[in-house]
C-alpha positions, -999 to +999 in steps of 0.1 A: -331+332-567-352+309-546-369+318-514-348+292-497-314+307-506-323+344-501-345+348-471-345+318-447-319+333-424-314+369-437-352+377-433-370+350-415-402+371-411-405+375-449-396+338-454-423+328-430-450+350-446-442+338-481-439+301-471-471+302-452-488+318-482-474+291-505-486+265-480-522+278-482-521+281-520-509+245-524-533+230-499-562+248-516-553+231-549-534+260-565-498+260-578-468+277-565-431+279-575-421+297-544-408+267-525-384+239-533-401+211-552-390+186-526-412+205-500-441+203-524-436+166-529-434+161-492-467+179-487-483+157-512-471+126-494-483+140-461-517+145-474-518+111-490-509+096-456-540+111-441-523+139-422-544+170-416-527+204-417-548+212-386-536+182-368-524+190-333-503+160-323-485+130-339-504+099-347-486+080-319-465+086-288-446+059-270-450+051-233-421+055-210-415+018-211-416+018-249-392+047-250-367+028-230-371-002-253-367+019-285-335+035-270-321+001-264-326-009-300-304+018-315-267+022-312-273+059-305-281+051-269-243+049-262-236+084-275-268+103-275-263+117-240-229+131-248-241+146-281-272+162-267-252+176-238-227+191-262-252+208-285-280+218-260-283+251-241-302+243-209-296+277-194-325+300-187-316+320-217-314+289-240-333+294-273-330+261-291-342+225-286-320+196-294-336+163-304-322+129-314-346+105-331-343+070-344-346+059-381-384+058-377-385+095-368-394+088-331-380+114-307-360+094-281-339+122-265-343+159-262-329+188-242-333+226-239-342+254-216-374+251-195-390+278-217-382+260-250-393+227-236-427+241-226-431+255-261-422+221-276-447+204-253-474+225-268-469+209-302-461+174-287-425+176-297-417+153-268-398+122-261-416+092-275-435+112-302-435+099-337-423+128-359-422+108-391-439+121-422-466+096-420-474+105-384-472+143-383-465+155-418-435+173-433-409+185-408-371+187-403-367+152-391-388+137-419-370+157-446-336+147-433-346+110-434-361+114-469-331+133-484-304+115-465-287+148-458-290+180-438-325+196-443-344+226-431-381+231-423-389+267-416-424+282-409-447+273-437-425+245-450-440+224-422-472+206-433-490+211-400-500+247-393-492+244-356-456+241-365-454+273-385-439+293-356-408+271-357-377+266-377-359+232-377-326+220-390-319+182-390-292+159-403-290+121-405-265+104-382-247+075-399-227+046-385-192+035-397-208+016-427-226+047-438-260+036-428-284+061-412-290+052-375-309+083-364-314+120-368-300+151-349-324+180-350-321+215-336-353+235-335-362+270-321-389+296-325-388+314-358-376+347-345-343+331-335-335+318-371-297+319-377-274+303-403-253+292-373-279+265-366-267+245-396-232+246-383-243+235-349-262+205-364-232+196-385-209+197-355-233+176-334-236+151-362-199+148-367-195+143-329-221+115-329-205+098-359-170+100-344-182+086-311-200+057-329-169+050-350-148+047-318-170+020-304-174-017-315-209-020-329-229-051-321-259-034-338-241-034-372-251-067-388-228-060-417-196-056-396-173-073-420-137-064-418-117-043-443-102-076-455-135-088-469-137-058-492-102-057-506-081-086-519-047-093-505-018-102-528-010-139-526-045-150-515-065-177-533-089-172-562-118-167-539-102-136-524-093-124-559-129-126-569-138-107-538-113-080-547-128-077-582-163-074-567-152-047-543-135-025-570-149+010-573-167+016-605-184+050-598-180+078-573-213+098-572-210+133-558-235+151-581-269+154-565-284+148-530-272+113-523-234+110-526-221+074-527-193+051-538-205+023-561-186-010-563-184-035-592-209-059-574-235-031-573-230-022-536-237+014-529-219+030-500-236+062-488-214+091-478-219+115-450-218+151-460-183+157-445-169+125-462-184+135-495-168+169-492-135+154-484-137+130-514-147+158-537-116+178-526-093+148-530-107+142-565-103+178-575-065+178-576-037+153-578-023+159-542-032+176-509-012+182-478-030+176-445-027+213-437-043+224-470-072+199-466-077+212-430-080+247-443-103+238-471-126+216-450-126+235-417-111+268-425-085+259-399-051+248-411-042+234-376-070+208-378-047+182-393-054+155-367-091+157-376-084+155-413-062+124-408-090+107-389-116+116-416-092+102-443-087+070-423-124+065-419-131+073-456-106+045-465-121+020-441-157+028-452-151+027-490-119+008-496-107+036-518-069+038-525-060+071-509-022+077-505-008+098-476+020+124-475+006+139-496-030+127-498-041+117-532-068+095-548-054+069-572-058+079-609-080+049-617-105+059-590-103+096-600-116+086-634-148+072-617-157+106-601-188+120-618-184+157-614-150+156-631-166+145-664-192+173-667-185+209-679-206+226-653-209+206-620-235+230-605-252+200-588-220+191-568-230+184-532-258+210-533-260+212-495-223+219-490-215+254-479-178+253-476-160+277-500-138+251-516-168+231-527-187+262-539-156+271-560-157+236-576-194+238-581-192+270-602-158+266-617-141+293-598 
């Protein structure tokens, strides 16, 4: 098994030692199979961008005025305060740092205990700092932006040595159209590594996306209504052509970038939660709200949350999802990629919910 899957949280000390050893081997020109190939590729990009592993600070840091301007240019300014307040622990005993960045990887909001903030200051993990790959090398934020899904950077997985004492978990935040509008990152000193961090990041991301979905978005230049994606019976030929163009031809759930593909070539990215929901809907002919709640959240009483997620999935993709019970129409089920392969072991690789793991391994 890979270093990632066995030791990241169960034995962070060993993970750190082996990842730092792999870091030194790779940077000295050697080869290593210890780490995920995505990390190795990210290191190569970092070096090609001119980043030094001994670099102490990002290539650029915004001024106070520039931070205010950057915040005003992202829709996250309307929800970031609530999200950070919900995820952060600012008590004296707080161990983790919460950061929200824009799509360029620039840190625009952060919160944590005074002790954690001081440690973050020492590596310039501060508001206004550019934590993109081209500015400070491989890190949690840059990996999340590159992969488009939740990502970890622990100890030696960071390109810059000064970051090897940290572990970071980050996830993209998407708007109602499925476009990435920023990143939520939770970071803390390595000794506090815990699998619970991923759950915290996922909850914070879902909160941000739910708050964004509840607001009208003047920042969304593609704010077409649902009617522009699906034809309505009785409309003219122009609307019928639009309906044909919006028909779903492929539902991609294998691999790292789940998406719904339309006949006109439009690709609609899916958040991890919506991809999990769609995978479950496709896996059987019908689901009750209660059974979906238990599969997605391990909480059969979370039916209101499930109904909201199904509604947003319909709005985002135009998929035909019936209610009471919930079911994906047969024509669209035929478009789901993992249903046509014998061993879908690449089904939503980042998903950790038991129902998806069972589908992945045919249990």
